[in-house]
C-alpha positions, -999 to +999 in steps of 0.1 A: +572+704-418+561+675-396+594+659-389+634+668-393+642+650-423+680+658-419+704+627-422+741+630-426+761+607-446+777+594-416+746+577-403+728+569-435+759+553-445+751+528-417+721+518-431+728+517-469+746+488-467+725+467-444+722+435-463+694+420-451+664+441-449+651+423-422+678+428-396+675+461-376+706+479-375+726+480-339+704+499-313+731+525-305+733+534-338+692+536-341+692+558-310+718+584-321+702+588-357+665+593-334+679+612-308+711+630-322+739+642-294+759+670-289+799+668-294+820+672-263+857+679-261+880+658-239+869+677-208+833+669-216+826+704-227+796+709-251+808+721-284+787+743-303+801+762-331+802+728-355+777+710-374+796+677-372+817+662-344+850+646-348+837+614-356+816+632-386+787+623-367+762+657-366+764+682-334+729+670-323+706+684-292+708+657-264+731+650-245+760+619-250+765+618-214+733+606-196+739+604-161+705+608-141+669+605-150+659+641-128+659+661-157+641+639-187+610+655-198+627+691-197+646+707-220+675+687-238+700+715-230+696+702-192+707+669-202+677+647-204+657+627-229+620+624-234+599+603-208+577+576-217+549+599-216+567+621-237+569+597-268+532+587-260+542+551-252+509+531-253+513+509-223+527+531-196+496+537-174+519+559-152+508+577-122+493+607-124+508+640-112+487+644-076+520+655-058+526+618-045+558+605-044+566+585-077+539+604-095+549+600-132+559+567-131+544+532-132+543+532-093+510+545-082+513+556-042+485+571-028+483+604-010+494+595+025+524+577+013+556+587+032+581+596+002+609+600+024+605+570+051+593+541+025+605+535-008+578+544-037+592+513-057+574+493-033+542+508-048+521+488-071+521+490-107+491+486-131+486+447-137+455+433-155+444+395-157+434+397-194+438+421-223+403+428-227+395+458-197+397+491-198+433+492-188+439+467-216+473+449-209+481+472-179+517+483-177+540+467-204+575+478-198+591+494-227+619+468-232+596+443-238+579+462-266+614+471-281+623+433-275+592+419-291+590+443-322+629+436-329+621+400-332+593+403-350+611+423-374+636+400-376+616+369-381+604+383-413+571+368-407+551+403-402+541+433-427+555+463-411+535+485-433+503+473-414+517+485-381+514+521-394+486+548-400+496+582-399+462+597-399+454+575-369+490+575-349+511+596-367+550+577-370+543+553-339+533+521-339+496+512-336+488+500-301+466+470-314+494+460-337+523+465-306+500+448-285+496+418-307+532+415-314+540+415-274+516+388-270+533+368-295+565+365-276+551+372-242+517+355-240+502+353-208+496+321-188+466+298-178+465+322-148+461+353-169+498+364-160+523+378-181+556+374-173+583+402-184+618+394-178+643+422-172+661+441-199+695+429-193+682+392-197+682+370-229+642+366-224+643+404-219+659+413-253+693+410-242+695+450-242+731+460-245+727+499-234+714+486-198+749+485-179+733+467-151+747+470-116+752+432-112+786+417-105+805+388-091+780+370-068+751+391-074+753+383-111+753+345-107+721+347-085+705+366-113+718+341-133+696+313-116+667+332-120+669+344-160+696+327-175+725+344-195+730+380-185+751+412-194+765+418-161+793+442-150+826+419-160+809+417-198+803+454-200+825+474-181+851+453-160+857+439-128+855+455-094+887+477-094+873+501-113+843+505-088+841+540-065+846+529-032+816+544-019+789+527-042+771+496-035+780+463-057+754+448-075+719+459-062+706+443-097+694+476-117+712+501-142+715+529-112+745+534-093+737+541-060+760+548-026+759+525+004+745+546+025+720+554+003+710+517-002+711+513+034+682+538+036+665+517+009+665+552-014+647+545-043+671+536-073+659+560-097+669+588-076+708+574-081+726+581-111+731+554-141+766+543-148+789+575-144+825+559-145+845+534-163+843+528-201+808+529-205+800+565-183+771+582-197+762+560-224+729+543-207+698+548-227+665+539-216+645+510-233+618+534-242+643+556-259+655+524-279+618+516-285+613+552-299+645+550-319+631+516-336+595+531-342+612+561-355+633+540-381+604+514-391+579+544-398+609+562-419+608+532-442+572+529-441+562+564-446+593+585-457+576+613-472+557+619-436+580+605-412+616+616-407+647+597-395+648+620-363+620+616-335+592+644-335+603+669-311+579+692-325+558+692-291+587+690-270+594+695-245+559+699-234+539+730-221+535+714-186+567+693-180+570+657-174+599+660-149+596+639-117+600+651-082+636+642-067+648+643-032+673+669-025+705+658-044+743+664-034+756+661-068+738+631-089+733+613-057+705+617-033+714+635-001+713+614+030+705+633+060+717+632+096+689+605+106+699+579+076+671+591+054+667+610+021+648+638+018+619+641-004+608+660-024+639+685-029+639+721-037+615+719-066+587+705-044+560+672-052+555+688-088+519+683-087+507+695-120+482+687-147+505+665-171+485+648-204+493+612-212+481+578-206+475+577-171+453+552-147+430+579-131+403+555-121+412+532-095+393+524-064+414+526-033+405+509+002+423+515+034+444+492+051+479+490+070+515+496+055+532+465+059+564+483+069+550+514+092+516+501+103+506+539+091+473+538+071+473+538+037+454+526+005+456+504-018+439+490-053+408+472-054+387+456-082+369+481-101+331+475-109+344+459-142+366+433-123+395+445-137+425+442-113+436+472-105+466+476-092+488+448-086+525+447-083+542+429-111 
């Protein structure tokens, strides 16, 4: 059987009474349906010997307390979830796993980039000036696809059945239709630039499972850029619940230590919210998008697409985990010289991962603006597509 079709009465009931067929159920419920989590007791220990948890939900295979992306792409029992590559997200255009820092992410560093001395998020993402070149729209953040699909579906102006063709793309939205929906709500301007607001903003979809690290003055500053936001005060409380060693308000869903931020460590190496009332409840926007995609595919093709995400090829034969620095628990280890240490014990994870990578970028030597070292950057290819450019 292509997918698992098991659906408990607990979760089925969440959708059976949905009066407006053009209104999606709460995203937390959709994610739980597509990625059912395992049961835990009061001590957060996994419970194996039951089919249902105390609240009636199924005893699933994914971690209900997601604290770090270090194990995403690996066996779910380690605590991670599928990566953007694993869900076959069409517009990721990740950096191939050549052993460089940020391999497997949308940040494209070259082989000379010093993964310990510099933050690899300074490396560019793949951006294009139009949607017609070999890389189409370039990297589109998954929260934008989630927001656009949600808006289109709830507008009741689209025929969702046209979004799917099982023979061509299994239980996933056809990329052409996904791009059309994205451009409906996030068009390019006259200069060819597409603006993608952050997921915790109204313009970016007001994603409720982001639990962004913005509070007080940092929140007000971001409101000037993006309008109304879901900041820490709205999702978790005031500063009194913050651990003393954490840097407050650095504008991502990650919670890094003060010494980590002083070192300019990559936020992705730091944990998601691991304290307060929302401990472990963060879920990646690409998981939200995948959950909506799974839900709609089941509506359109119930005989082919189940209510849970297809994990028949997960984890992949060649794992899609990314290289992390040396860690102390769930935080990057900061050495005596005040820097993180990359890579960690597992090495650079150079490997032949299959996925939608941007492999054909021209590179030329230049100087790093931070270190003065020789490095490389993107250059227009033969067809004039700008690759890459930071977004």
